[in-house]
C-alpha positions as protocol buffer text, in pm:
chain_id: "A"
residue {
  index: 1
  type: MET
  ca { x: -2706 y: -3016 z: -63 }
}
residue {
  index: 2
  type: ALA
  ca { x: -2542 y: -3330 z: -204 }
}
residue {
  index: 3
  type: ARG
  ca { x: -2189 y: -3416 z: -99 }
}
residue {
  index: 4
  type: SER
  ca { x: -1936 y: -3524 z: -355 }
}
residue {
  index: 5
  type: LYS
  ca { x: -1825 y: -3884 z: -325 }
}
residue {
  index: 6
  type: GLU
  ca { x: -1473 y: -3786 z: -429 }
}
residue {
  index: 7
  type: ARG
  ca { x: -1242 y: -3667 z: -157 }
}
residue {
  index: 8
  type: ALA
  ca { x: -1096 y: -3324 z: -207 }
}
residue {
  index: 9
  type: ALA
  ca { x: -720 y: -3290 z: -207 }
}
residue {
  index: 10
  type: PRO
  ca { x: -592 y: -3206 z: 140 }
}
residue {
  index: 11
  type: LEU
  ca { x: -553 y: -2838 z: 208 }
}
residue {
  index: 12
  type: ARG
  ca { x: -194 y: -2722 z: 219 }
}
residue {
  index: 13
  type: ASP
  ca { x: -38 y: -2651 z: 558 }
}
residue {
  index: 14
  type: PHE
  ca { x: -167 y: -2324 z: 707 }
}
residue {
  index: 15
  type: GLU
  ca { x: 183 y: -2191 z: 777 }
}
residue {
  index: 16
  type: HIS
  ca { x: 287 y: -2260 z: 420 }
}
residue {
  index: 17
  type: SER
  ca { x: -12 y: -2104 z: 248 }
}
residue {
  index: 18
  type: LEU
  ca { x: 62 y: -1814 z: 15 }
}
residue {
  index: 19
  type: PRO
  ca { x: -145 y: -1556 z: 209 }
}
residue {
  index: 20
  type: MET
  ca { x: 29 y: -1653 z: 536 }
}
residue {
  index: 21
  type: GLU
  ca { x: 377 y: -1639 z: 382 }
}
residue {
  index: 22
  type: LEU
  ca { x: 301 y: -1295 z: 235 }
}
residue {
  index: 23
  type: LEU
  ca { x: 164 y: -1175 z: 570 }
}
residue {
  index: 24
  type: LYS
  ca { x: 468 y: -1304 z: 757 }
}
residue {
  index: 25
  type: ALA
  ca { x: 699 y: -1125 z: 514 }
}
residue {
  index: 26
  type: ARG
  ca { x: 497 y: -803 z: 540 }
}
residue {
  index: 27
  type: GLU
  ca { x: 493 y: -815 z: 920 }
}
residue {
  index: 28
  type: SER
  ca { x: 866 y: -883 z: 932 }
}
residue {
  index: 29
  type: ALA
  ca { x: 933 y: -579 z: 713 }
}
residue {
  index: 30
  type: MET
  ca { x: 686 y: -354 z: 893 }
}
residue {
  index: 31
  type: ALA
  ca { x: 833 y: -448 z: 1232 }
}
residue {
  index: 32
  type: ARG
  ca { x: 1141 y: -255 z: 1112 }
}
residue {
  index: 33
  type: PHE
  ca { x: 944 y: 51 z: 999 }
}
residue {
  index: 34
  type: ARG
  ca { x: 677 y: 90 z: 1269 }
}
residue {
  index: 35
  type: PRO
  ca { x: 907 y: 214 z: 1550 }
}
residue {
  index: 36
  type: MET
  ca { x: 1063 y: 474 z: 1319 }
}
residue {
  index: 37
  type: LEU
  ca { x: 720 y: 590 z: 1204 }
}
residue {
  index: 38
  type: ARG
  ca { x: 601 y: 605 z: 1565 }
}
residue {
  index: 39
  type: ASP
  ca { x: 902 y: 825 z: 1647 }
}
residue {
  index: 40
  type: HIS
  ca { x: 773 y: 1065 z: 1380 }
}
residue {
  index: 41
  type: GLY
  ca { x: 415 y: 1045 z: 1513 }
}
residue {
  index: 42
  type: LEU
  ca { x: 284 y: 850 z: 1214 }
}
residue {
  index: 43
  type: THR
  ca { x: 101 y: 526 z: 1152 }
}
residue {
  index: 44
  type: GLU
  ca { x: 202 y: 310 z: 858 }
}
residue {
  index: 45
  type: GLN
  ca { x: -123 y: 403 z: 679 }
}
residue {
  index: 46
  type: GLN
  ca { x: -59 y: 776 z: 728 }
}
residue {
  index: 47
  type: TRP
  ca { x: 293 y: 731 z: 591 }
}
residue {
  index: 48
  type: ARG
  ca { x: 159 y: 546 z: 285 }
}
residue {
  index: 49
  type: VAL
  ca { x: -74 y: 840 z: 214 }
}
residue {
  index: 50
  type: ILE
  ca { x: 205 y: 1094 z: 264 }
}
residue {
  index: 51
  type: ARG
  ca { x: 440 y: 894 z: 38 }
}
residue {
  index: 52
  type: ALA
  ca { x: 174 y: 871 z: -234 }
}
residue {
  index: 53
  type: LEU
  ca { x: 106 y: 1244 z: -209 }
}
residue {
  index: 54
  type: ALA
  ca { x: 479 y: 1324 z: -215 }
}
residue {
  index: 55
  type: ALA
  ca { x: 512 y: 1140 z: -546 }
}
residue {
  index: 56
  type: LEU
  ca { x: 245 y: 1358 z: -715 }
}
residue {
  index: 57
  type: ASP
  ca { x: 151 y: 1723 z: -704 }
}
residue {
  index: 58
  type: ARG
  ca { x: -221 y: 1659 z: -664 }
}
residue {
  index: 59
  type: ILE
  ca { x: -434 y: 1346 z: -656 }
}
residue {
  index: 60
  type: ASP
  ca { x: -802 y: 1263 z: -613 }
}
residue {
  index: 61
  type: ALA
  ca { x: -924 y: 1037 z: -335 }
}
residue {
  index: 62
  type: GLY
  ca { x: -1001 y: 742 z: -563 }
}
residue {
  index: 63
  type: GLU
  ca { x: -652 y: 733 z: -710 }
}
residue {
  index: 64
  type: LEU
  ca { x: -500 y: 791 z: -366 }
}
residue {
  index: 65
  type: ALA
  ca { x: -695 y: 495 z: -225 }
}
residue {
  index: 66
  type: ARG
  ca { x: -577 y: 278 z: -515 }
}
residue {
  index: 67
  type: ARG
  ca { x: -212 y: 379 z: -479 }
}
residue {
  index: 68
  type: SER
  ca { x: -203 y: 348 z: -100 }
}
residue {
  index: 69
  type: PHE
  ca { x: -413 y: 28 z: -85 }
}
residue {
  index: 70
  type: LEU
  ca { x: -658 y: 180 z: 163 }
}
residue {
  index: 71
  type: LEU
  ca { x: -1033 y: 139 z: 170 }
}
residue {
  index: 72
  type: ALA
  ca { x: -1229 y: 461 z: 120 }
}
residue {
  index: 73
  type: PRO
  ca { x: -1359 y: 489 z: 482 }
}
residue {
  index: 74
  type: SER
  ca { x: -1008 y: 444 z: 623 }
}
residue {
  index: 75
  type: LEU
  ca { x: -862 y: 690 z: 375 }
}
residue {
  index: 76
  type: THR
  ca { x: -1129 y: 945 z: 463 }
}
residue {
  index: 77
  type: ARG
  ca { x: -1038 y: 926 z: 834 }
}
residue {
  index: 78
  type: ILE
  ca { x: -666 y: 948 z: 759 }
}
residue {
  index: 79
  type: LEU
  ca { x: -711 y: 1247 z: 529 }
}
residue {
  index: 80
  type: GLN
  ca { x: -926 y: 1424 z: 789 }
}
residue {
  index: 81
  type: HIS
  ca { x: -653 y: 1367 z: 1049 }
}
residue {
  index: 82
  type: LEU
  ca { x: -375 y: 1483 z: 816 }
}
residue {
  index: 83
  type: GLU
  ca { x: -579 y: 1790 z: 720 }
}
residue {
  index: 84
  type: GLY
  ca { x: -633 y: 1866 z: 1088 }
}
residue {
  index: 85
  type: GLU
  ca { x: -256 y: 1842 z: 1141 }
}
residue {
  index: 86
  type: LYS
  ca { x: -209 y: 2084 z: 847 }
}
residue {
  index: 87
  type: LEU
  ca { x: -9 y: 1824 z: 654 }
}
residue {
  index: 88
  type: VAL
  ca { x: -257 y: 1784 z: 367 }
}
residue {
  index: 89
  type: THR
  ca { x: -480 y: 2028 z: 186 }
}
residue {
  index: 90
  type: ARG
  ca { x: -805 y: 1955 z: 4 }
}
residue {
  index: 91
  type: SER
  ca { x: -929 y: 2157 z: -293 }
}
residue {
  index: 92
  type: SER
  ca { x: -1172 y: 2123 z: -580 }
}
residue {
  index: 93
  type: ASP
  ca { x: -1056 y: 1993 z: -913 }
}
residue {
  index: 94
  type: ALA
  ca { x: -1047 y: 2277 z: -1166 }
}
residue {
  index: 95
  type: ARG
  ca { x: -1213 y: 2058 z: -1433 }
}
residue {
  index: 96
  type: ASP
  ca { x: -1473 y: 1897 z: -1205 }
}
residue {
  index: 97
  type: GLN
  ca { x: -1578 y: 2100 z: -902 }
}
residue {
  index: 98
  type: ARG
  ca { x: -1749 y: 1794 z: -748 }
}
residue {
  index: 99
  type: ARG
  ca { x: -1417 y: 1611 z: -723 }
}
residue {
  index: 100
  type: ALA
  ca { x: -1178 y: 1681 z: -436 }
}
residue {
  index: 101
  type: VAL
  ca { x: -804 y: 1667 z: -488 }
}
residue {
  index: 102
  type: PHE
  ca { x: -538 y: 1645 z: -221 }
}
residue {
  index: 103
  type: ALA
  ca { x: -182 y: 1767 z: -189 }
}
residue {
  index: 104
  type: LEU
  ca { x: 85 y: 1794 z: 77 }
}
residue {
  index: 105
  type: THR
  ca { x: 116 y: 2131 z: 247 }
}
residue {
  index: 106
  type: PRO
  ca { x: 462 y: 2281 z: 306 }
}
residue {
  index: 107
  type: SER
  ca { x: 446 y: 2121 z: 655 }
}
residue {
  index: 108
  type: GLY
  ca { x: 357 y: 1787 z: 497 }
}
residue {
  index: 109
  type: LYS
  ca { x: 650 y: 1815 z: 257 }
}
residue {
  index: 110
  type: LYS
  ca { x: 879 y: 1903 z: 547 }
}
residue {
  index: 111
  type: LEU
  ca { x: 761 y: 1598 z: 743 }
}
residue {
  index: 112
  type: PHE
  ca { x: 816 y: 1380 z: 438 }
}
residue {
  index: 113
  type: SER
  ca { x: 1171 y: 1512 z: 402 }
}
residue {
  index: 114
  type: GLN
  ca { x: 1236 y: 1434 z: 771 }
}
residue {
  index: 115
  type: VAL
  ca { x: 1100 y: 1078 z: 756 }
}
residue {
  index: 116
  type: ALA
  ca { x: 1242 y: 978 z: 416 }
}
residue {
  index: 117
  type: PRO
  ca { x: 1610 y: 952 z: 528 }
}
residue {
  index: 118
  type: ASP
  ca { x: 1512 y: 734 z: 825 }
}
residue {
  index: 119
  type: SER
  ca { x: 1308 y: 514 z: 592 }
}
residue {
  index: 120
  type: GLU
  ca { x: 1596 y: 488 z: 346 }
}
residue {
  index: 121
  type: ALA
  ca { x: 1832 y: 390 z: 630 }
}
residue {
  index: 122
  type: LEU
  ca { x: 1601 y: 100 z: 713 }
}
residue {
  index: 123
  type: TYR
  ca { x: 1595 y: -4 z: 347 }
}
residue {
  index: 124
  type: ALA
  ca { x: 1976 y: 2 z: 349 }
}
residue {
  index: 125
  type: ASP
  ca { x: 1976 y: -225 z: 655 }
}
residue {
  index: 126
  type: ILE
  ca { x: 1739 y: -467 z: 484 }
}
residue {
  index: 127
  type: GLU
  ca { x: 1951 y: -465 z: 167 }
}
residue {
  index: 128
  type: ARG
  ca { x: 2263 y: -536 z: 373 }
}
residue {
  index: 129
  type: GLU
  ca { x: 2100 y: -820 z: 568 }
}
residue {
  index: 130
  type: PHE
  ca { x: 1902 y: -986 z: 289 }
}
residue {
  index: 131
  type: GLY
  ca { x: 2124 y: -890 z: -3 }
}
residue {
  index: 132
  type: ILE
  ca { x: 2053 y: -627 z: -263 }
}
residue {
  index: 133
  type: ASP
  ca { x: 2040 y: -878 z: -550 }
}
residue {
  index: 134
  type: LYS
  ca { x: 1793 y: -1100 z: -364 }
}
residue {
  index: 135
  type: LEU
  ca { x: 1583 y: -796 z: -271 }
}
residue {
  index: 136
  type: GLU
  ca { x: 1574 y: -676 z: -633 }
}
residue {
  index: 137
  type: SER
  ca { x: 1475 y: -1028 z: -740 }
}
residue {
  index: 138
  type: LEU
  ca { x: 1202 y: -1028 z: -476 }
}
residue {
  index: 139
  type: TYR
  ca { x: 1068 y: -694 z: -603 }
}
residue {
  index: 140
  type: ALA
  ca { x: 1065 y: -829 z: -960 }
}
residue {
  index: 141
  type: LEU
  ca { x: 894 y: -1154 z: -860 }
}
residue {
  index: 142
  type: LEU
  ca { x: 631 y: -973 z: -655 }
}
residue {
  index: 143
  type: ALA
  ca { x: 561 y: -730 z: -939 }
}
residue {
  index: 144
  type: GLU
  ca { x: 529 y: -1019 z: -1184 }
}
residue {
  index: 145
  type: PHE
  ca { x: 307 y: -1210 z: -940 }
}
residue {
  index: 146
  type: TYR
  ca { x: 80 y: -908 z: -892 }
}
residue {
  index: 147
  type: GLN
  ca { x: 57 y: -838 z: -1265 }
}
residue {
  index: 148
  type: THR
  ca { x: -14 y: -1202 z: -1349 }
}
residue {
  index: 149
  type: LEU
  ca { x: -296 y: -1233 z: -1097 }
}
residue {
  index: 150
  type: ALA
  ca { x: -438 y: -887 z: -1175 }
}
residue {
  index: 151
  type: THR
  ca { x: -445 y: -970 z: -1546 }
}
residue {
  index: 152
  type: ALA
  ca { x: -611 y: -1305 z: -1477 }
}
residue {
  index: 153
  type: ASP
  ca { x: -869 y: -1134 z: -1252 }
}
residue {
  index: 154
  type: ILE
  ca { x: -952 y: -879 z: -1524 }
}
residue {
  index: 155
  type: ALA
  ca { x: -989 y: -1155 z: -1783 }
}
residue {
  index: 156
  type: THR
  ca { x: -1221 y: -1348 z: -1551 }
}
residue {
  index: 157
  type: GLU
  ca { x: -1430 y: -1035 z: -1484 }
}
residue {
  index: 158
  type: ASP
  ca { x: -1454 y: -969 z: -1860 }
}
residue {
  index: 159
  type: ARG
  ca { x: -1568 y: -1328 z: -1929 }
}
residue {
  index: 160
  type: THR
  ca { x: -1822 y: -1309 z: -1646 }
}
residue {
  index: 161
  type: ALA
  ca { x: -1959 y: -974 z: -1767 }
}
residue {
  index: 162
  type: THR
  ca { x: -1999 y: -1092 z: -2126 }
}
residue {
  index: 163
  type: GLY
  ca { x: -2095 y: -1439 z: -2025 }
}
């Protein structure tokens, strides 16, 4: 393999790389939520699944994985655990019997209603400390960032597929 005679631009500082800054921000936020979730006997991934299910009446595993940002094997284990705890129910889709759909049980809805106020209290603390206007700006910037990169990724995939 031939080496280029031109020197590549130096790599940006590790601590100031975008992935590291996003991870630091995520970890800082989650450090607030993890103890509260632990007090309720939940992991952050379980809570993401419960929150996604609480927002919809029924959802299939593929859409649930997409909404909760969990890989299928992890989601499968989480759903099995939540089913075992009688927090989630699995049934067949009426239109496609091969497809499983999931929903919160009454116990799952009750747990959600117990955790939600504690979660909202933490959000209120964050808003007070960081500032509600800055937090809203952060949400908007992150949404724009995600949409921009997702759109660019789709365009690249389309060019590659037709290429």
